N, C-alpha and C positions, 0 to 999 in steps of 0.2 A: 437107237442103238439098241443092239441085242445085249442081253446079262450073259457072258461069259463066268458060269459058276465058279470057276477057280481063280479067275481075275477078280471076281466080288469078295471071294475069301480071302485071298491073300490080301489085298487092299484094305480089308477090315483089319486083319491080325496083324498085317504092319502099322497102320495107324493106330493102334491100339496100343504096340508096343512102346509105338513113340510119347507115349503119355507118360505123366510120371503117376507114382503109384499111388491107388484113391481114384485116380480121375476115368472119368469113361467119354464116350463117344456118342454125339448125334448121328445116326444114319444119313442124313443130309451131307455130312461131312464126308462119308464116305461115297455117296453119289457123287459129291463134287468133284471128289479126288479122280473117281473116273470118267467122268464126263465133261466136265469143265462148269463153267457159272451159267451156261443157258438152261435155264430152269424147264423147260420142254424137253430137255435130252435127261437131265439127274433125276426128275420125277419118274421116268420110265424107269428107272433102277429100285424106284423103293420098295418094290413088291420080292423081286430077286434079292434085296440085300436084307428084309426082314425073312425070307425062307433062311438066307444062310446063316443068319445070326441062330433063328430056331436050331437048325441042324449043328449048330457048333457049340451052342450051348447042352444041345443033348449030349454030344461029345465031352462034354466038360470041359472045355476051350475057352469059351465066354459066358459070361451073365448077362442074361436079359433084367436090367432095372427099371422101374418103375418107381418117381419120388425116391429116388435113392434107394428104391431096398429091391431086392433080387427077386423074380418071378417067377412062376410056373413057365418057361418056355412056350410049353402047349396048351397054355391057359392064360391070356393075355391080352388087354385090348387097349386101343389109344396109345398115346406118345410115350414112346420109351427109349433107353438110351444103352450103350453095350459100354462092361465093364470086363475087368480081370475074373476070369472065373473065381481067385482066392476071393474074390469079396462075396460070394454067393454064402 
Protein backbone atom coordinates (compact mmCIF):
# COMPACT_ATOMS: atom_id res chain seq x y z
CA UNK A 1 0.00 0.00 0.00
CA UNK A 2 1.35 3.41 -0.90
CA UNK A 3 0.82 6.25 1.50
CA UNK A 4 -1.09 9.21 0.11
CA UNK A 5 0.02 12.13 2.29
CA UNK A 6 -3.32 13.91 2.00
CA UNK A 7 -5.23 10.73 2.92
CA UNK A 8 -3.01 10.13 5.96
CA UNK A 9 -3.41 13.72 7.18
CA UNK A 10 -7.17 13.91 6.62
CA UNK A 11 -7.73 10.53 8.28
CA UNK A 12 -5.57 11.54 11.25
CA UNK A 13 -7.45 14.81 11.72
CA UNK A 14 -10.87 13.20 11.18
CA UNK A 15 -10.23 10.50 13.79
CA UNK A 16 -8.82 13.05 16.22
CA UNK A 17 -11.85 15.33 15.76
CA UNK A 18 -14.15 12.39 16.58
CA UNK A 19 -12.57 11.92 20.01
CA UNK A 20 -13.85 13.54 23.19
CA UNK A 21 -11.74 16.43 24.54
CA UNK A 22 -8.63 15.30 26.37
CA UNK A 23 -8.33 12.02 24.45
CA UNK A 24 -5.56 11.07 22.06
CA UNK A 25 -5.16 8.57 19.26
CA UNK A 26 -2.72 5.73 18.75
CA UNK A 27 -1.02 5.91 15.32
CA UNK A 28 -1.98 2.27 14.67
CA UNK A 29 -5.64 3.32 14.78
CA UNK A 30 -4.98 5.69 11.88
CA UNK A 31 -3.14 2.98 9.96
CA UNK A 32 -5.99 0.50 10.47
CA UNK A 33 -8.57 3.08 9.41
CA UNK A 34 -6.73 3.46 6.10
CA UNK A 35 -5.43 -0.05 5.40
CA UNK A 36 -7.81 -2.32 7.29
CA UNK A 37 -6.87 -5.05 9.73
CA UNK A 38 -4.13 -6.77 7.70
CA UNK A 39 -1.05 -6.00 9.78
CA UNK A 40 1.28 -6.37 6.81
CA UNK A 41 -0.62 -3.55 5.09
CA UNK A 42 -1.18 -1.14 7.98
CA UNK A 43 2.41 -1.47 9.26
CA UNK A 44 3.60 0.06 5.98
CA UNK A 45 1.79 3.25 6.97
CA UNK A 46 3.48 3.77 10.32
CA UNK A 47 6.35 5.95 9.04
CA UNK A 48 4.10 8.06 6.78
CA UNK A 49 1.76 8.57 9.77
CA UNK A 50 4.68 9.59 11.98
CA UNK A 51 5.87 12.04 9.31
CA UNK A 52 2.37 13.49 8.95
CA UNK A 53 2.06 13.87 12.73
CA UNK A 54 5.40 15.69 12.88
CA UNK A 55 4.34 17.97 10.02
CA UNK A 56 0.92 18.71 11.57
CA UNK A 57 2.50 19.30 14.98
CA UNK A 58 4.91 21.76 13.39
CA UNK A 59 1.88 23.56 11.91
CA UNK A 60 0.23 23.68 15.36
CA UNK A 61 -2.65 21.41 14.35
CA UNK A 62 -1.84 18.44 16.63
CA UNK A 63 0.36 17.59 19.59
CA UNK A 64 2.65 14.59 19.80
CA UNK A 65 2.39 13.00 23.23
CA UNK A 66 4.63 10.65 25.18
CA UNK A 67 3.31 9.37 28.48
CA UNK A 68 0.46 11.87 28.15
CA UNK A 69 2.73 14.90 27.85
CA UNK A 70 3.53 16.99 24.77
CA UNK A 71 7.00 16.50 23.32
CA UNK A 72 9.10 18.31 20.75
CA UNK A 73 7.86 16.96 17.40
CA UNK A 74 11.37 17.19 15.98
CA UNK A 75 13.01 15.29 18.85
CA UNK A 76 11.11 12.30 20.24
CA UNK A 77 11.63 8.57 20.23
CA UNK A 78 9.55 5.50 20.85
CA UNK A 79 5.87 5.03 21.43
CA UNK A 80 3.73 8.12 20.99
CA UNK A 81 0.13 9.24 20.69
CA UNK A 82 -1.42 12.14 18.85
CA UNK A 83 -3.64 14.66 20.59
CA UNK A 84 -5.23 18.01 19.93
CA UNK A 85 -2.85 20.93 19.68
CA UNK A 86 -4.50 22.68 22.63
CA UNK A 87 -3.22 19.82 24.80
CA UNK A 88 0.26 21.18 24.20
